[in-house]
C-alpha positions as a Markdown table, in Angstrom:
| # | Residue | x | y | z |
|---|---|---|---|---|
| 1 | Met | 33.6 | -4.1 | 0.7 |
| 2 | Ile | 31.8 | -2.4 | 3.9 |
| 3 | Arg | 30.7 | 0.9 | 2.1 |
| 4 | Ala | 29.3 | -2.2 | -0.2 |
| 5 | Ile | 27.7 | -3.8 | 2.8 |
| 6 | Val | 26.2 | -0.6 | 4.4 |
| 7 | Ala | 24.7 | 0.2 | 0.9 |
| 8 | Leu | 23.0 | -3.0 | 0.8 |
| 9 | Leu | 21.4 | -2.3 | 4.2 |
| 10 | Val | 20.4 | 1.2 | 3.6 |
| 11 | Val | 18.4 | -0.4 | 0.9 |
| 12 | Leu | 17.1 | -2.9 | 2.8 |
| 13 | Ala | 15.9 | -1.1 | 5.4 |
| 14 | Ala | 14.2 | 1.4 | 2.9 |
| 15 | Ser | 12.2 | -1.6 | 1.4 |
| 16 | Ala | 11.1 | -2.8 | 4.8 |
| 17 | Ala | 9.7 | 0.9 | 5.4 |
| 18 | Arg | 7.5 | 1.3 | 2.2 |
| 19 | Ala | 3.7 | -0.2 | 3.2 |
| 20 | Ser | 3.2 | -3.5 | 1.1 |
| 21 | Pro | 0.2 | -2.7 | -1.7 |
| 22 | Met | -2.3 | -4.6 | 0.9 |
| 23 | Asp | -1.0 | -2.0 | 3.7 |
| 24 | Thr | -2.2 | 0.7 | 1.3 |
| 25 | Val | -5.1 | -0.9 | 0.7 |
| 26 | Phe | -6.4 | -1.5 | 4.3 |
| 27 | Ala | -5.3 | 2.2 | 5.1 |
| 28 | Ala | -7.3 | 3.4 | 2.1 |
| 29 | Leu | -10.3 | 1.8 | 3.4 |
| 30 | Ala | -10.1 | 2.8 | 6.7 |
| 31 | Ala | -9.8 | 6.4 | 5.5 |
| 32 | Glu | -12.9 | 6.3 | 3.8 |
| 33 | Glu | -14.7 | 4.6 | 6.6 |
| 34 | Ala | -14.1 | 7.8 | 9.2 |
| 35 | Glu | -15.1 | 9.8 | 5.8 |
| 36 | Pro | -18.1 | 11.7 | 6.6 |
| 37 | Ile | -19.9 | 12.1 | 3.8 |
| 38 | Glu | -19.2 | 9.8 | 0.5 |
| 39 | Arg | -20.8 | 9.6 | -3.0 |
| 40 | Val | -20.3 | 6.3 | -4.8 |
| 41 | Arg | -21.1 | 6.2 | -9.1 |
| 42 | Phe | -21.6 | 2.8 | -9.6 |
| 43 | Phe | -21.8 | 1.0 | -12.9 |
| 44 | Ile | -22.0 | -2.5 | -13.5 |
| 45 | Glu | -22.3 | -4.8 | -16.1 |
| 46 | Arg | -22.9 | -8.3 | -16.1 |
| 47 | Gly | -23.9 | -10.8 | -18.9 |
| 48 | Gly | -24.4 | -7.9 | -21.3 |
| 49 | Val | -26.7 | -6.4 | -19.2 |
| 50 | Ala | -25.7 | -2.6 | -17.6 |
| 51 | Asp | -27.3 | -0.9 | -14.6 |
| 52 | Ile | -25.9 | 2.3 | -12.9 |
| 53 | Tyr | -26.0 | 3.2 | -9.0 |
| 54 | Tyr | -26.0 | 6.4 | -7.2 |
| 55 | Ile | -25.0 | 6.1 | -3.6 |
| 56 | Asp | -24.8 | 8.5 | -1.4 |
| 57 | Arg | -24.0 | 8.0 | 2.3 |
| 58 | Ala | -23.7 | 10.4 | 5.7 |
| 59 | Arg | -22.7 | 8.9 | 8.3 |
| 60 | Pro | -23.7 | 8.5 | 10.8 |
| 61 | Gly | -27.1 | 6.3 | 9.6 |
| 62 | Arg | -27.8 | 8.1 | 6.4 |
| 63 | Phe | -27.9 | 6.0 | 3.2 |
| 64 | Arg | -29.6 | 7.0 | -0.2 |
| 65 | Met | -29.4 | 4.5 | -3.3 |
| 66 | Leu | -30.6 | 5.4 | -7.0 |
| 67 | Lys | -30.9 | 2.5 | -8.9 |
| 68 | Asn | -31.3 | 3.3 | -13.1 |
| 69 | Pro | -33.0 | 6.5 | -12.5 |
| 70 | Gly | -33.3 | 7.4 | -15.6 |
| 71 | Gln | -35.8 | 4.3 | -16.0 |
| 72 | Gly | -37.8 | 4.7 | -12.6 |
| 73 | Gly | -35.8 | 2.4 | -11.1 |
| 74 | Leu | -35.3 | 1.5 | -7.5 |
| 75 | Glu | -34.9 | 4.0 | -4.8 |
| 76 | Leu | -34.0 | 3.2 | -1.0 |
| 77 | Ile | -33.6 | 5.4 | 1.3 |
| 78 | Val | -32.4 | 4.8 | 4.9 |
| 79 | Val | -32.0 | 7.3 | 8.3 |
| 80 | Glu | -31.8 | 6.3 | 11.9 |
| 81 | Gly | -32.6 | 2.6 | 11.4 |
| 82 | Val | -35.7 | 3.2 | 9.2 |
| 83 | Gln | -35.6 | 2.6 | 5.8 |
| 84 | Trp | -38.1 | 3.7 | 2.8 |
| 85 | Leu | -38.3 | 2.0 | -0.4 |
| 86 | Arg | -40.3 | 3.8 | -3.5 |
| 87 | Thr | -42.6 | 0.9 | -5.6 |
| 88 | Ala | -45.3 | 1.5 | -7.8 |
| 89 | Ala | -47.5 | 1.7 | -5.3 |
| 90 | Gly | -45.6 | 5.0 | -3.0 |
| 91 | Trp | -43.2 | 4.9 | -0.4 |
| 92 | Gln | -43.2 | 2.1 | 1.7 |
| 93 | Lys | -41.6 | 2.4 | 5.4 |
| 94 | Ser | -39.9 | -0.7 | 7.6 |
| 95 | Pro | -37.3 | -1.1 | 10.2 |
| 96 | Ala | -33.9 | -0.9 | 8.1 |
| 97 | Pro | -32.4 | -4.7 | 7.9 |
| 98 | Gln | -29.7 | -5.6 | 10.0 |
| 99 | Thr | -26.7 | -6.1 | 7.5 |
| 100 | Ala | -24.1 | -7.3 | 9.6 |
| 101 | Gly | -22.6 | -10.9 | 7.9 |
| 102 | Leu | -25.4 | -9.6 | 4.8 |
| 103 | Ile | -22.9 | -7.4 | 3.4 |
| 104 | Pro | -19.4 | -8.6 | 2.9 |
| 105 | Ser | -16.7 | -6.2 | 4.6 |
| 106 | Met | -14.4 | -4.6 | 1.7 |
| 107 | Ala | -11.5 | -5.4 | 3.7 |
| 108 | Glu | -12.1 | -8.7 | 4.6 |
| 109 | Met | -12.6 | -9.3 | 0.6 |
| 110 | Phe | -9.4 | -7.6 | -0.3 |
| 111 | Arg | -7.6 | -10.0 | 2.5 |
| 112 | Glu | -9.1 | -12.9 | 1.3 |
| 113 | Gly | -9.2 | -12.4 | -2.8 |
| 114 | Leu | -6.7 | -9.8 | -4.2 |
| 115 | Thr | -3.5 | -11.8 | -5.1 |
| 116 | Asp | -0.3 | -10.7 | -6.8 |
| 117 | Ala | -1.1 | -7.0 | -5.9 |
| 118 | Ile | 1.3 | -4.3 | -7.3 |
| 119 | Glu | 1.5 | -0.9 | -6.1 |
| 120 | Gln | 2.6 | 1.8 | -9.3 |
| 121 | Pro | 2.6 | 5.9 | -8.5 |
| 122 | Gly | 0.0 | 7.7 | -9.5 |
| 123 | Pro | -0.4 | 10.9 | -12.0 |
| 124 | Asp | -1.6 | 13.5 | -9.1 |
| 125 | Gly | 0.5 | 12.0 | -6.1 |
| 126 | Gly | -1.5 | 9.2 | -5.4 |
| 127 | Ser | -1.2 | 5.4 | -5.8 |
| 128 | Ser | -2.6 | 2.7 | -8.0 |
| 129 | Ile | -3.2 | -1.0 | -6.7 |
| 130 | Glu | -3.4 | -4.4 | -9.4 |
| 131 | Gly | -4.1 | -7.8 | -8.7 |
| 132 | Gly | -6.0 | -11.0 | -9.2 |
| 133 | Met | -9.4 | -10.6 | -7.6 |
| 134 | Ala | -11.6 | -13.2 | -6.5 |
| 135 | Trp | -14.9 | -13.6 | -4.1 |
| 136 | Thr | -17.8 | -15.6 | -3.5 |
| 137 | Asn | -21.1 | -13.4 | -2.8 |
| 138 | Gly | -23.6 | -15.6 | -4.3 |
| 139 | Ala | -21.8 | -16.0 | -7.2 |
| 140 | Ser | -18.4 | -17.1 | -7.8 |
| 141 | Cys | -16.0 | -14.0 | -9.4 |
| 142 | Gln | -13.3 | -13.9 | -10.7 |
| 143 | Gly | -10.9 | -10.9 | -12.8 |
| 144 | Arg | -8.4 | -8.5 | -12.4 |
| 145 | Leu | -9.2 | -5.4 | -10.4 |
| 146 | Leu | -7.7 | -1.6 | -10.1 |
| 147 | Leu | -7.9 | 0.3 | -7.7 |
| 148 | Arg | -6.6 | 4.1 | -7.8 |
| 149 | Ile | -6.0 | 5.8 | -4.1 |
| 150 | Ser | -5.9 | 9.7 | -4.3 |
| 151 | Ala | -2.9 | 11.4 | -3.1 |
| 152 | Ala | -5.3 | 12.0 | 0.5 |
| 153 | Gly | -5.1 | 8.3 | 1.0 |
| 154 | Leu | -8.8 | 7.9 | -0.2 |
| 155 | Pro | -9.8 | 5.2 | -3.0 |
| 156 | Ser | -11.1 | 7.5 | -6.1 |
| 157 | Leu | -11.9 | 4.4 | -8.2 |
| 158 | Leu | -12.3 | 0.6 | -8.7 |
| 159 | Arg | -12.5 | -1.4 | -11.5 |
| 160 | Phe | -13.0 | -5.1 | -12.0 |
| 161 | Glu | -13.0 | -7.1 | -15.5 |
| 162 | Gly | -13.9 | -11.1 | -14.9 |
| 163 | Ala | -16.8 | -13.1 | -14.4 |
| 164 | Cys | -19.4 | -13.7 | -12.3 |
| 165 | Gly | -21.6 | -17.1 | -11.8 |
| 166 | Gly | -20.0 | -17.7 | -15.5 |
| 167 | Lys | -21.4 | -14.4 | -16.9 |
| 168 | Ala | -18.8 | -11.7 | -18.1 |
| 169 | Thr | -18.7 | -8.8 | -15.6 |
| 170 | Arg | -16.8 | -5.5 | -15.7 |
| 171 | Phe | -17.7 | -2.7 | -13.2 |
| 172 | Arg | -16.2 | 1.1 | -12.4 |
| 173 | Gln | -16.6 | 2.6 | -9.1 |
| 174 | Ala | -16.1 | 6.1 | -8.5 |
| 175 | Phe | -15.5 | 7.7 | -5.3 |
| 176 | Ser | -16.0 | 11.4 | -4.0 |
| 177 | Tyr | -15.8 | 12.8 | -0.4 |
| 178 | Glu | -17.4 | 16.1 | -0.6 |
| 179 | Gly | -20.9 | 17.9 | 0.4 |
| 180 | Pro | -22.5 | 19.5 | 1.4 |
| 181 | Leu | -24.8 | 16.3 | 1.4 |
| 182 | Thr | -28.4 | 15.8 | 3.1 |
| 183 | Ile | -30.3 | 13.0 | 3.2 |
| 184 | Thr | -33.7 | 12.6 | 4.5 |
| 185 | Pro | -37.2 | 10.7 | 5.2 |
| 186 | Pro | -39.7 | 10.7 | 1.8 |
| 187 | Glu | -42.7 | 13.0 | 3.1 |
């Protein structure tokens, strides 16, 4: 009887020591924010319209985004509070808008919107978190989300399938953290 109680206490202590799926998500997001270089490839399809974004960040203060580069899409460069937007008339320079409050915090979105999260071990020593996801940012979105986290504790893939604003929506976001990466203002 005493052995059974001791065994149960050991199992309960081991379970309590394991991080919850949300703890794993928040640790991965914090690790991502600490990386000096981040490259994101973002594919989204909404209501049958597909877009691809190439986003590079060099911290602190440098950002470059290309939207649909094969189609002559939007290009935006931000360096230390100044932005350049490529338009049909050429590059337009202006102060970069303050994004605080405009772009939702990923941690806040997960905290408020991720439900029924389940963590599974990954084949590379990392893990996968899956669950329901809902958020509102201009449109109400709801569906299923998968976040893959590498063995280094960094997000490697984010995938969503569901609906936003009543339109079928799916996206895939791949992350890498390797350089070198140089982001310079256009001439």
